[in-house]
ChimeraX commands (.cxc) that place a marker at each C-alpha (Angstrom):
marker #1 position 35.45,-98.70,-83.54 radius 0.5
marker #1 position 36.42,-99.27,-79.92 radius 0.5
marker #1 position 38.04,-95.81,-79.80 radius 0.5
marker #1 position 34.81,-94.09,-80.83 radius 0.5
marker #1 position 32.88,-96.02,-78.19 radius 0.5
marker #1 position 35.42,-95.02,-75.53 radius 0.5
marker #1 position 35.11,-91.36,-76.54 radius 0.5
marker #1 position 31.31,-91.52,-76.39 radius 0.5
marker #1 position 31.43,-93.18,-72.96 radius 0.5
marker #1 position 33.73,-90.45,-71.65 radius 0.5
marker #1 position 31.44,-87.73,-73.04 radius 0.5
marker #1 position 28.40,-89.36,-71.42 radius 0.5
marker #1 position 30.24,-89.59,-68.11 radius 0.5
marker #1 position 31.24,-85.92,-68.23 radius 0.5
marker #1 position 27.69,-84.91,-69.13 radius 0.5
marker #1 position 26.19,-86.90,-66.26 radius 0.5
marker #1 position 28.70,-85.36,-63.84 radius 0.5
marker #1 position 27.88,-81.82,-64.96 radius 0.5
marker #1 position 24.13,-82.50,-64.74 radius 0.5
marker #1 position 24.47,-83.86,-61.23 radius 0.5
marker #1 position 26.53,-80.83,-60.20 radius 0.5
marker #1 position 23.90,-78.48,-61.63 radius 0.5
marker #1 position 21.19,-80.46,-59.85 radius 0.5
marker #1 position 23.07,-80.25,-56.55 radius 0.5
marker #1 position 23.51,-76.50,-56.96 radius 0.5
marker #1 position 19.82,-76.01,-57.74 radius 0.5
marker #1 position 18.85,-78.21,-54.81 radius 0.5
marker #1 position 21.13,-76.24,-52.50 radius 0.5
marker #1 position 19.73,-72.93,-53.69 radius 0.5
marker #1 position 16.14,-74.08,-53.14 radius 0.5
marker #1 position 17.06,-75.37,-49.68 radius 0.5
marker #1 position 18.68,-72.04,-48.84 radius 0.5
marker #1 position 15.59,-70.19,-50.04 radius 0.5
marker #1 position 13.34,-72.38,-47.88 radius 0.5
marker #1 position 15.52,-71.79,-44.82 radius 0.5
marker #1 position 15.49,-68.07,-45.56 radius 0.5
marker #1 position 11.72,-68.16,-45.91 radius 0.5
marker #1 position 11.44,-69.81,-42.50 radius 0.5
marker #1 position 13.72,-67.18,-41.01 radius 0.5
marker #1 position 11.71,-64.42,-42.66 radius 0.5
marker #1 position 8.48,-65.85,-41.28 radius 0.5
marker #1 position 10.00,-66.03,-37.81 radius 0.5
marker #1 position 11.23,-62.44,-37.93 radius 0.5
marker #1 position 7.94,-61.24,-39.43 radius 0.5
marker #1 position 5.91,-63.01,-36.77 radius 0.5
marker #1 position 7.96,-61.81,-33.80 radius 0.5
marker #1 position 8.12,-58.20,-34.98 radius 0.5
marker #1 position 4.56,-57.96,-36.27 radius 0.5
marker #1 position 5.40,-57.47,-39.95 radius 0.5
marker #1 position 3.37,-58.73,-42.90 radius 0.5
marker #1 position 4.09,-62.49,-43.02 radius 0.5
marker #1 position 3.84,-62.87,-46.80 radius 0.5
marker #1 position 6.30,-60.08,-47.54 radius 0.5
marker #1 position 8.61,-61.24,-44.73 radius 0.5
marker #1 position 8.62,-64.78,-46.15 radius 0.5
marker #1 position 9.30,-63.47,-49.66 radius 0.5
marker #1 position 12.18,-61.24,-48.55 radius 0.5
marker #1 position 13.63,-64.05,-46.43 radius 0.5
marker #1 position 13.45,-66.51,-49.32 radius 0.5
marker #1 position 15.06,-63.99,-51.64 radius 0.5
marker #1 position 17.90,-63.31,-49.22 radius 0.5
marker #1 position 18.37,-67.02,-48.46 radius 0.5
marker #1 position 18.47,-67.90,-52.16 radius 0.5
marker #1 position 21.00,-65.19,-52.96 radius 0.5
marker #1 position 23.26,-66.14,-50.05 radius 0.5
marker #1 position 23.19,-69.84,-50.92 radius 0.5
marker #1 position 23.82,-69.03,-54.60 radius 0.5
marker #1 position 26.92,-67.07,-53.59 radius 0.5
marker #1 position 28.22,-69.65,-51.11 radius 0.5
marker #1 position 27.72,-72.77,-53.24 radius 0.5
marker #1 position 30.65,-73.74,-55.47 radius 0.5
marker #1 position 30.61,-72.42,-59.00 radius 0.5
marker #1 position 29.79,-74.77,-61.88 radius 0.5
marker #1 position 32.74,-75.63,-64.11 radius 0.5
marker #1 position 31.61,-74.79,-67.65 radius 0.5
marker #1 position 34.81,-76.12,-69.26 radius 0.5
marker #1 position 33.51,-79.74,-69.00 radius 0.5
marker #1 position 30.53,-79.09,-71.24 radius 0.5
marker link #1:1,2 radius 0.2
marker link #1:2,3 radius 0.2
marker link #1:3,4 radius 0.2
marker link #1:4,5 radius 0.2
marker link #1:5,6 radius 0.2
marker link #1:6,7 radius 0.2
marker link #1:7,8 radius 0.2
marker link #1:8,9 radius 0.2
marker link #1:9,10 radius 0.2
marker link #1:10,11 radius 0.2
marker link #1:11,12 radius 0.2
marker link #1:12,13 radius 0.2
marker link #1:13,14 radius 0.2
marker link #1:14,15 radius 0.2
marker link #1:15,16 radius 0.2
marker link #1:16,17 radius 0.2
marker link #1:17,18 radius 0.2
marker link #1:18,19 radius 0.2
marker link #1:19,20 radius 0.2
marker link #1:20,21 radius 0.2
marker link #1:21,22 radius 0.2
marker link #1:22,23 radius 0.2
marker link #1:23,24 radius 0.2
marker link #1:24,25 radius 0.2
marker link #1:25,26 radius 0.2
marker link #1:26,27 radius 0.2
marker link #1:27,28 radius 0.2
marker link #1:28,29 radius 0.2
marker link #1:29,30 radius 0.2
marker link #1:30,31 radius 0.2
marker link #1:31,32 radius 0.2
marker link #1:32,33 radius 0.2
marker link #1:33,34 radius 0.2
marker link #1:34,35 radius 0.2
marker link #1:35,36 radius 0.2
marker link #1:36,37 radius 0.2
marker link #1:37,38 radius 0.2
marker link #1:38,39 radius 0.2
marker link #1:39,40 radius 0.2
marker link #1:40,41 radius 0.2
marker link #1:41,42 radius 0.2
marker link #1:42,43 radius 0.2
marker link #1:43,44 radius 0.2
marker link #1:44,45 radius 0.2
marker link #1:45,46 radius 0.2
marker link #1:46,47 radius 0.2
marker link #1:47,48 radius 0.2
marker link #1:48,49 radius 0.2
marker link #1:49,50 radius 0.2
marker link #1:50,51 radius 0.2
marker link #1:51,52 radius 0.2
marker link #1:52,53 radius 0.2
marker link #1:53,54 radius 0.2
marker link #1:54,55 radius 0.2
marker link #1:55,56 radius 0.2
marker link #1:56,57 radius 0.2
marker link #1:57,58 radius 0.2
marker link #1:58,59 radius 0.2
marker link #1:59,60 radius 0.2
marker link #1:60,61 radius 0.2
marker link #1:61,62 radius 0.2
marker link #1:62,63 radius 0.2
marker link #1:63,64 radius 0.2
marker link #1:64,65 radius 0.2
marker link #1:65,66 radius 0.2
marker link #1:66,67 radius 0.2
marker link #1:67,68 radius 0.2
marker link #1:68,69 radius 0.2
marker link #1:69,70 radius 0.2
marker link #1:70,71 radius 0.2
marker link #1:71,72 radius 0.2
marker link #1:72,73 radius 0.2
marker link #1:73,74 radius 0.2
marker link #1:74,75 radius 0.2
marker link #1:75,76 radius 0.2
marker link #1:76,77 radius 0.2
marker link #1:77,78 radius 0.2
view
């Protein structure tokens, strides 16, 4: 019975690690999108572009760049 409990504890630990990694990646992507949105607003304001579209494009570019630069999730643990 102790062996089954050990296996379940290890599975729970692996699951919590993978969830925290996914949460960190999502948090990093959202942060990158917010930074990109700020940059897009700054560029749109200084050059006289539409602020809403500049913010959207900046957020899109920031999200894509942070998604590429953040480490990949290891799917073999799940």
